[in-house]
C-alpha positions, -999 to +999 in steps of 0.1 A: +000+000+000+012+035-008+006+065+014-004+092-012-011+130-010-037+140-034-057+171-042-092+162-031-107+195-040-100+226-061-112+262-060-105+291-083-119+327-085-109+359-101-118+396-098-153+405-111-143+430-138-131+417-172-102+435-189-097+427-225-069+436-247-091+462-266-096+478-231-060+482-226-053+493-263-080+521-257-062+532-225-028+534-245-046+556-271-061+578-243-025+584-230-031+564-199-002+539-206+029+541-228+058+519-240+040+505-271+061+512-303+034+508-328+055+518-357+082+494-350+057+466-349+042+477-382+076+474-397+081+439-385+079+412-412+062+388-387+035+414-381+030+419-419+026+381-422+000+380-394-018+410-410-020+391-442-038+363-425-058+384-401-063+419-414-080+432-383-050+425-361-037+457-345-001+464-335-011+461-298-032+429-303-003+414-321+021+423-293-003+414-264-022+383-279+003+368-304+037+376-289+030+379-251+001+353-251-024+373-231-061+379-242-081+386-211-076+392-174-099+401-144-094+428-119-112+436-086-118+471-097-130+487-129-103+494-155-082+514-154-075+508-116-076+540-094-067+541-057-102+552-046-118+521-063-100+497-038-118+511-007-150+492-018-134+465-039-128+428-030-095+422-013-071+393-015-087+380+016-123+381+001-110+362-030-091+337-008-122+328+012-143+322-020-115+299-034-112+278-002-150+275+001-150+261-035-121+237-026-138+224+005-171+220-014-154+202-042-135+177-018-164+171+006-140+177+036-156+196+065-136+226+076-133+211+111-113+182+096-086+205+082-054+202+102-036+233+088-044+264+068-014+273+046-017+304+024+007+326+004+004+361-009+025+392-018-006+415-018-022+409+016-053+427+027-037+440+058-001+441+073-010+418+102-021+393+113-013+369+085-039+362+059-041+325+067-049+333+104-077+354+093-090+332+065-094+303+089-118+324+109-144+321+081-147+284+084-143+270+118-155+275+154-139+299+178-123+270+198-106+255+168-068+253+175-055+240+142-024+258+127-025+287+102+006+295+082+011+327+061+039+328+035+050+362+021+057+349-013+044+356-049+050+333-079+064+304-060+043+307-028+020+280-036+049+256-045+066+264-012+034+257+007+029+224-011+062+211+005+049+225+039+017+207+035+033+173+028+057+178+057+029+187+080+008+157+072+039+135+075+044+149+110+008+151+122-008+116+117-039+128+136-049+149+106-057+138+070-064+171+052-046+205+047-058+236+028-031+252+006-040+284-011-026+315-029-043+349-035-032+381-052-047+414-062-019+423-086-036+453-101-031+473-069+006+471-075+001+489-108-014+521-096+016+542-104+027+520-133+025+535-168+042+508-188+015+486-208+034+454-201+024+447-166-012+456-172-013+432-201+003+405-180-012+403-146-047+395-132-064+393-099-074+358-084-071+332-058-070+294-060-070+268-033-067+230-030-073+205-002-044+182+002-055+149+017-035+119+027-049+085+014-036+050+011-039+032-022-026+002-041-013+026-067+014+054-063-007+085-070-009+123-062+021+144-053+054+127-062+082+151-056+083+187-046+114+209-050+121+245-040+152+267-045+162+304-047+181+321-075+196+351-057+205+368-090+168+377-093+166+393-059+168+431-070+147+433-102+113+417-095+093+428-064+073+457-049+087+488-030+076+499+003+047+517-012+035+487-029+045+497-064+057+470-089+094+466-096+099+445-127+126+445-153+111+421-179+145+412-198+164+405-168+135+384-154+134+363-186+170+357-186+169+341-153+133+325-155+138+305-186+168+284-172+151+281-139+120+266-154+141+241-174+161+232-143+130+225-122+111+206-149+143+185-158+149+176-122+114+166-115+112+143-146+146+128-135+134+120-100+102+103-113+121+085-141+099+101-167+110+114-200+090+139-223+069+111-238+059+100-203+046+134-193+010+141-203+010+177-192+035+205-184+020+233-164+046+261-164+041+294-144+015+312-167+040+340-172+037+346-210+050+332-243+084+349-241+095+328-211+073+297-215+080+290-253+118+295-248+118+272-219+097+245-236+120+246-266+151+241-244+133+211-227+125+197-262+088+194-250+059+191-274+038+224-273+005+203-275+014+191-240+019+226-225-010+241-206-013+280-210-051+284-209-050+303-175-024+327-189-044+333-221-079+337-203-070+351-169-035+364-170-005+357-148-019+351-114+014+350-096+014+320-071-022+312-079-014+303-115-006+265-109-036+257-086-059+278-108-047+258-137-054+224-120-087+238-110-095+249-146-084+216-160-109+198-137-137+222-143-134+215-180-133+177-174-098+171-185-083+160-152-083+122-159-071+095-136-035+085-144-025+118-161+011+126-153+018+163-147+050+183-141+047+220-128+075+245-128+075+281-115+099+309-109+095+346-098+097+371-069+129+369-048+144+345-071+123+317-058+119+286-081+103+252-078+077+227-089+060+193-084+053+161-101+017+148-099-003+118-110-040+124-110-056+098-087-088+077-089-108+098-065-145+111-064-153+130-032-154+126+005-188+125+021-195+155+044-224+151+068-236+185+077-238+184+115-222+216+126-249+222+151-255+187+164-267+187+200-276+225+198-309+240+206-321+274+192-352+296+196-361+317+165-387+344+170-410+354+139-408+322+122-438+328+099-419+356+083-398+346+053-363+352+070-373+335+104-387+305+086-356+301+064-333+305+094-352+277+112-349+255+082-312+260+078-305+254+116-325+221+115-304+211+084-272+215+104-285+193+133-299+219+156-332+214+176-353+245+168-382+261+188-401+284+166-420+315+179-450+328+160-475+355+167-510+343+155-507+323+122-508+288+135-514+272+101-483+290+087-462+282+117-473+244+115-463+245+077-429+258+085-424+232+112-433+203+090-407+217+065-377+213+089-354+183+086-342+161+113-377+158+127-365+134+153-349+163+171-383+174+185-386+207+170-415+227+182-436+258+179-445+284+207-471+312+204-469+347+217-481+382+207-453+406+212-477+434+214-489+419+247-466+420+277-484+392+295-479+368+265-442+376+263-439+368+300-457+336+295-435+327+266-403+331+288-417+305+312-429+281+283-394+281+268-377+274+302-401+245+308-394+230+273-356+231+274-331+234+302-308+257+281-306+275+247-274+277+227-289+303+204-315+330+204-323+346+170-346+375+169-364+381+136-398+392+149-409+427+138-436+447+123-432+476+099-461+497+109-481+518+083-448+534+068-466+567+068-446+599+070-435+608+106-461+636+109-489+612+102-478+583+125-500+582+156-488+577+191-505+545+194-487+531+163-454+543+176-459+526+209-469+493+192-441+491+168-416+500+194-432+473+218-429+445+193-396+454+177-378+467+207-393+467+242-407+430+243-378+417+222-355+430+250-379+415+277-377+381+261-339+384+258-334+394+296-360+368+306-340+339+289-306+353+296-298+328+324-303+298+301-286+311+270-251+294+266-236+309+234-250+336+210-279+361+207-285+374+172-307+406+168-321+414+133-316+451+125-327+469+093-311+488+065-336+515+073-313+524+103-286+535+077-308+544+047-340+560+058-367+560+033-399+581+035-424+568+059-403+545+081-403+567+113-418+541+136-398+513+122-365+530+122-370+544+159-377+508+171-348+493+154-325+520+167-339+514+201-332+477+198-297+484+186-291+505+219-305+477+240-283+451+223-250+471+228-258+476+265-270+441+270-238+428+251-215+448+275-232+434+306-231+398+296-197+396+280-179+371+277-207+346+287-228+354+257-218+366+223-242+392+209-245+399+172-266+428+157-272+417+121-283+445+096-294+428+063-293+447+031-325+448+010-336+412+007-354+397-023-386+391-003-396+405+032-395+443+032-394+444-006-431+433-005-441+465+014-417+491-001-421+508-034-394+506-061-382+541-053-378+532-016-359+501-026-336+518-050-329+547-026-320+523+002-296+502-019-279+533-033-274+548+002-254+518+014-238+509-020-258+476-024-255+463-059-282+439-061-311+423-040-299+396-016-315+362-020-334+351+012-316+317+015-282+334+011-286+359+038-303+334+062-273+311+058-249+339+066-269+347+097-269+311+108-231+311+104-227+342+124-239+322+155-209+300+156-182+311+129-160+340+139-162+357+105-188+356+077-178+361+040-195+389+022-204+407+054-189+439+068-182+436+105-174+461+132-177+464+170-199+487+192-181+480+224-184+441+226-215+440+202-206+424+169-223+446+142-226+429+108-239+447+076-248+423+048-249+436+012-233+469+022-203+485+004-205+517+024-207+524+061 
């Protein structure tokens, strides 16, 4: 039996803004970039030959697409990049978390089974802590003690971390899986750059793999990993203290070509493979100038050389190799038995690569039991958000008590829709407009369960949504009683049996007032004040989260007019309506995961304030 280390899952994401060669060509014409000698290209015999075959080929397209080998790339900001755009853009952390989630989903491995989180980047979202330490917080519970490791490396970062992953699994037999990822926002290094070459070359993206240890009758997966440094490259490829790219293309090429040749040759020798044995050579996706010359020196057939990530996504630095593997799998070309050699070189003179045989492997089975043994009370379960939160809690193995106001038929329907019916889910009735019924609810819950892990408040009424001058005192009092006063009363009444988290649902109306929301906004702001004070008094016994959803596709959109919806979204920078299931899922994660992807988090004292869908505030 062989002990193998395989890639059991892959994830790959890019920035959301497409940058095409015509986009860059236009920027050159507009004077944004320089360095393209169109006249010299026009006089080239090779260009004239290409022009004869493809009359529409411009000098820039010939240079970028034909000679350099780049057709398209993706940035996290609109093109051309400007400093102010990055204040609301996705960061290297955002891309990383998405890529890791895709890799975990692809592998079937549960995050709590990961023994180490190993991440490389040269463009971190912040100076400290390390990006691996922060990324891990999006996937596991607060008490998880597994190791995060951050590597400050660019082009070869993933390869360095591959070696670390194998060494870790060799030395920690209690674990079977490691996440290895790389993420870069290369475009942010180019803000002062005016040469067209880096813009043509680099894209923003992240890629991740789950490395798993498995025994098999066949030797599969990772074969050999090598890493070195060529110190002759130390001074002409990097970034200065202000984060501006330093790159001397000719000197980089002169060192990169022999380095790729050396790595690929050494790996084939270690494996006992020759060119005919290798099915696929995946070089660093650095462009034709380096790749084609290195391939020629290796005497390797071009039809076995993978450059599709380079062509379609640009040079992704250290994410290039895992992105290539993910892309090959996504396009159904990662066949069992395929022999692969990778070779990379770059920042700081680092160089390395690995050999890999694609294994016979499908997917691990992940049973979703994150909340097994937990109990939650959800208020307002006949509403769309409350009902969906209850369903997602039950799907994760949580016993759910569902509060409703008066619609027994709807409450029963939601109850019947919950999975894991053997957990003895239940419904409890109380009108939050009646103090006595809320007091009775407190006692009912305590009689039903000895303790609650989670209390989730979604109960709320909007009121008439009339203008402030038209809202009666009676309506103001009723809305405040339901949304604030009695929500607070229930919280205080159950405080002694709550063991983990209370989640209060706020409203976008607190930040983006729309005409006619006076009673509703006042009540939600009152609830916010209560939550902040309650959190301080009960810290650290109870974690308190005040969750403010953006405009949900459902719920408030059913009572607001289009002008109110658009004004609210514009006020907080929300780009699109948020699907109900997505926001419910993130709210459930907020109960037990330290950080949640796609959500802006801040603190009001010890109260965790989360804003979902916002790009402002």
